C-alpha positions in Angstrom: 10.2 -13.8 71.0 10.4 -10.2 69.7 9.6 -9.1 66.2 13.3 -8.6 65.7 14.0 -12.2 66.6 11.2 -13.4 64.3 12.6 -11.2 61.5 16.1 -12.7 62.0 14.6 -16.2 62.1 12.7 -15.5 58.9 15.8 -14.1 57.2 17.8 -17.2 58.3 15.0 -19.5 56.9 15.1 -17.7 53.6 18.9 -17.8 53.4 18.8 -21.5 54.2 16.1 -22.1 51.6 18.1 -20.2 49.0 21.2 -22.2 49.9 19.4 -25.4 49.5 17.9 -24.4 46.2 21.3 -23.3 44.9 22.7 -26.7 45.9 19.8 -28.5 44.2 20.5 -26.5 41.0 24.2 -27.3 41.2 23.4 -31.0 41.6 20.9 -30.9 38.7 23.5 -29.3 36.5 26.0 -32.1 37.4 23.3 -34.7 36.7 22.6 -33.1 33.3 26.3 -33.1 32.5 26.7 -36.7 33.5 23.6 -37.8 31.5 25.0 -36.0 28.4 28.3 -37.7 28.9 26.6 -41.1 29.4 24.8 -40.6 26.1 28.0 -39.7 24.4 29.7 -42.8 25.7 26.7 -44.9 24.5 27.1 -43.4 21.1 30.8 -44.2 21.1 30.1 -47.7 22.2 27.6 -48.0 19.4 30.1 -46.8 16.8 32.6 -49.3 18.1 30.1 -52.1 18.0 29.3 -51.2 14.4 33.0 -51.3 13.5 33.3 -54.7 15.1 30.1 -56.0 13.5 31.2 -54.9 10.1 34.6 -56.6 10.7 32.7 -59.7 11.7 34.3 -59.7 15.1 30.9 -59.5 16.7 28.1 -61.6 15.4 24.9 -60.8 17.2 21.5 -60.9 15.4 19.9 -58.2 17.5 22.9 -55.9 17.0 22.7 -56.6 13.3 19.0 -55.5 13.2 19.9 -52.3 15.1 22.8 -51.5 12.9 20.7 -52.1 9.8 18.2 -49.5 11.1 21.2 -47.1 11.6 22.2 -47.7 7.9 18.6 -47.1 6.8 18.5 -43.8 8.8 21.8 -42.7 7.3 20.5 -43.4 3.8 17.4 -41.3 4.7 19.6 -38.5 6.0 21.7 -38.5 2.8 18.5 -38.4 0.7 17.1 -35.5 2.7 20.4 -33.6 2.6 20.5 -34.0 -1.1 16.9 -32.7 -1.3 17.9 -29.7 0.8 20.8 -28.9 -1.6 18.4 -29.2 -4.6 16.0 -26.8 -3.0 18.8 -24.4 -2.1 20.0 -24.6 -5.7 16.5 -23.7 -7.0 16.5 -20.6 -4.9 19.6 -19.1 -6.6 18.9 -16.5 -9.2 20.1 -17.4 -12.7 23.5 -16.1 -13.7 23.7 -13.1 -15.9 23.1 -14.1 -19.5 21.5 -17.4 -18.4 17.8 -18.0 -19.2 15.7 -18.9 -16.1 14.6 -22.5 -15.9 11.0 -23.4 -16.2 
């Protein structure tokens, strides 16, 4: 095999490898999209389960525990959001003619 044949073979190998890598990236992108969609669907199912549980159409003790934890997290979120708003408010300079707090 001449050096030219070996060069062609090497170029072919590189092209094949690049093609395989591109296909792997394409599949990984599809996987990521599907995993994201699956998580979105789980979230939707959870929201629906919460609606049904609150309407007492689904009575499941484990689901109740999970949904109580969701309620607790939502309360914490609201508390933290309120704290952020308080802090943002404390950064605002006083209006003209208003004495600074302190």
